N, C-alpha and C positions, 0 to 999 in steps of 0.2 A: 893324295886322298886317303882318308882314314879307312882302313878295312873294317867291315861290319863286325868282325869278331875281335877287333883290336882291344887291348886292355887300356881303358881310359880312366884317368883319375880326375875327379872334379873336386878341387879344394874349396871348401865353403858351401857344400851342397845343401845346407839348411837355410842359407840366406836367400834373399830375394833373387839375386842373379844366379847363384849356383843351382838353386832348385829349378829355375827356369831352363838352365842349360841341360840339366838331367832330363827334364820333360821333353825338351827338343831332341836330345840324343835318342831317347826311347821312341819318340814319334818317328824318327828317321831309321829306326831299325838297329841302333847300336845298343846292345844289352850287356856287354862285358864292362860294366861301369863300376869303378872302385870308389867308395866313399868312406869317410871316417868322421865321427862326431868330435867335437872339441875335447870331450872327456876321454875318448879313445886315442886321440892324437892332438897334442898341443903343438901347433905349428911354430910357436915361438921358441920351443926347445929344440935346438939344432941336432943334438944326438938322436932324439926320438924321430925327427923327420928323416935323418939319414938312415936309420934302422928300418923305417917304413919303406923307403924307396929301395933299399937293398933287398928287402924281402919280397916286395910286390913287383918291382921292375915295370911300372906302367910305361906304355909306348907313347901315349899322348896325355898331356896335362893341361887342364884349364885352371888358371889361378884366379878364382873368384872370391877367395877368402879375404876379409879385410875388417878392420875396426872402423866403423863409419858412424856419422852423426851430423846433425845440423850445426848452425852457427853457435848455439849455446855450448854444445858438447865440444866442438872444436876449440872454442876460446878458453874453456875452463880446463881442458886437459891436453894442452899443446904437446907436452913431452910424451904423454902416453900415446897420443895419436901417431907421433913420429916414430917412437921406439917400436911399438907393437906392429905397425904396418911394415916398417923396414925389416924387422927381424923375420916376420913370417914369410914375406915375399922372397927375401934373399935366401932363406933356408930352403924353401920349396924349389926355387929356380936353380940354386946351386946343386941341390941333391938330384934334380932331374938331369942336369948336365953330367954329374958324376956317374950316373947310372944309365947313360946312353939313351935318354928319352928321344924319340924320333922328332917330336915337335911339341912346342909349348906355346900357350896363348895366355898372355898376362892382361888382366882387366884393370883399367885405371879409372880416371874421372876427368871430365872436362875442366875441372878446377886447376889442372896442370898448366893451363894457358895464362898469359899475363892478364892482369886485371883490366887493363885498357887496351887489349888486343884489338886490331881491326876486325870488324864484323862483316859477314860471318867468319868465324875463326877457322883457318886452314891448319893442317897438321904442321906446316912449316913455321908457324908463329911460336912454337915451343921455344922457351928460353930467350925470347926477344924483349922481355920487359919484366917489371916487378909483379909479383903475385898478389892476389887478394889476401890481406892480413888475417881475415877471420878464419881462413882455412889453409894458411901457409904451411903448417906442419904436415898436414895430410897430403897436400900437393907435392911437397918436397919428397915425401916418401914414395909417392906414385911415380914421380919423375925418376927417382933412383931405380925403381923396378924396371921401368921401360928402358932406361939407359943400360942397365945390367944385361937385359936381353940383347940389346943392340951390340954391346961390347963382346958378349959371348959369340954372337954371330961373326963379328969381325975378327976376333982372335982365334976362334976354334971351329968356325964353319958350321955352327948350329943353325937350326931353323926355328927360331923363337920370335914370335910376333906379339904385338900389343894392340889393344883396342881401347879407345877412350870414349865412354858413353856420356851422353848428356844426362839431365835429371831423369830418374826412372820412377815408375809406379807400377803396382800390380800385386799379385799374391805374395804373401810372406814378407811384406814390408814391415818396417819397425815403427810402431805407433807410440813409442815412449813419450811422455808429456813434455820432456825437455831435450831429449837426445835424438829426436827424429828429424828427418828432412821436411821441407816446407809442405809438400802435399799431404803426407800422412799426418803431420802435425795439425793441418787445417781440418782434415777429416775428423780427427779426434775432438778438436776444440769445438767445432760446430755441432757434432753429434752430442757431446756432453751438454753443451749450452741448450740444445733443443730439449733433451731429456729433463734437464733441471729447470727449464723455463726461464733462463737468463734473458734480461732485457737487452744486453749488449755483449759483444765479443771484441776484445782488443787484440790487434795484430801488430807485429813489429814493423817499423819503418813507415814509409809513406805510400807503399804499394806501387811505386813507379818502376822498379827493376823489371826487366824483361827476361823471361825464362822459356826454355824449350823442354818438352816432356815426351819421353818415349816409353811405351808399354814394354815391360821387361821380357815378355815372350817374343816380341819383335827383335829385341837385342839378342836374345838367345839364338834366334834363327840366323842372324848375321854372324854371331860368334862361330857357329858350326860351319857356316858358309866360308868364312875366312880361314878356318883351320884346314879346309879342303882346297881352297882356291887362292890363297895369298901367302907370299913369302917376301919379306923385306924388312929393312931396319927401321923405316919410318912407321909410326903408329897410324892407325886408321880411326877416324871419327865415326861415332855411332849416334845418329840422331834422326830427326824428321825434317829439319830445315825450316820448321815453323815455330813461332814464338808468340807468347802473350804476356801481359803484365801480371805482376803478383796481385794487383787490385782486381783485374778481370778473373784471375784464377780463384781468388778468395770469394768473389761474388758467385762464381759458377759452383764452387763446392757448397756454399751456403744454400744455393737454390736446389741442388741435387739432394742434399741432406734434408732439406725442408725447414731450415732455420729462417725465421722471418723477423728476427730482432735487428738491432742496429749494429753496424760494423764500425768500430773506432780504430784509429791508427795512432800508435805511440811513436812519434817521430824522434824521441830520444834514443831509440834503439837503432842499431845499424841496418842498412839496406842490403849490405853485401855488394857484390859486383853489379854495376849498373845494367849491363847487358851481357848475355852469354849464349850466343847462337853459334852452332857448329856448321861448318861447311861440310856437307856429306857427299860432295861430288866424287871423291875418291872411291868410296864404297860403291856408288852407283856405276862408276866407270869400270869397276871390277866385275860388274854383272849382277850385283845384288839389287833387288827391287826395293825401292824406298817405301817405308811404311806409309799407309794411307792416313793422313792426319785427320780425315773426316771421321775416322773411327775412334779418335782419342776420347778417353774417359768413358767408353762404353762399359768397361769393367766396373768403374766407379758407380755408374748409374745402376748397374745390376745389383750391387751389394746393398743398395738402399731401395 
């Protein structure tokens, strides 16, 4: 268990996941939290990361920093996504080990699992098949991070764990017009279409892929829970166990935003993985309460 006065470093505290973890830690009474902006500490620079850890000696570390984006961003910057993510995660994890960190939690993504993995996907299907090509570089980087944690545990007896979340939404998401994930991209697209009075909105693919969505504060609650209650080499899935089609999601966002125009589908664009549902029975068996899917998108409805 993390002591309430323990020194905790949250890498990526300005991002959607990192900021949610900071909120959850504060809510639970942890106030000795260390953060650094990208300007203050570039995690891709190994010497700077090592100097930071030597000076601060954090006892617990949450690795929520990452270079992230949707299909467009992943496909157009494959090398950047692989290099940046591998460098920053390896630097942080390695420096934590060098400086005697008591426990570390690495945050990944459900895209680490094979494109055609059996559904719902259990943690054991990792590396059992080919990855989805549209985010292969990012997935390989995340697999490397979780495997490095596992190998440090096996070789040096560390207590480093990893968590693989499903698609997330909530405060501090990225709404970039081309580099965002599906939900923030849809929110922006329909909001702008409504404001500008557009007769139609075009979405990628055919709307058939199935996706699962988790509110980021629910993920943060699980992350703190696992830091206090789980040790093991195998990763832990973070999701709701519920899914809906991209078409249904698109219609829901349009309805909540108040857009009444026509929705068109560009089938020349990729769908991505056909289905991506996580098996969350492991987290449940550990004693964590599964998020209530009936509350999904309450935050989204509030902002409109």
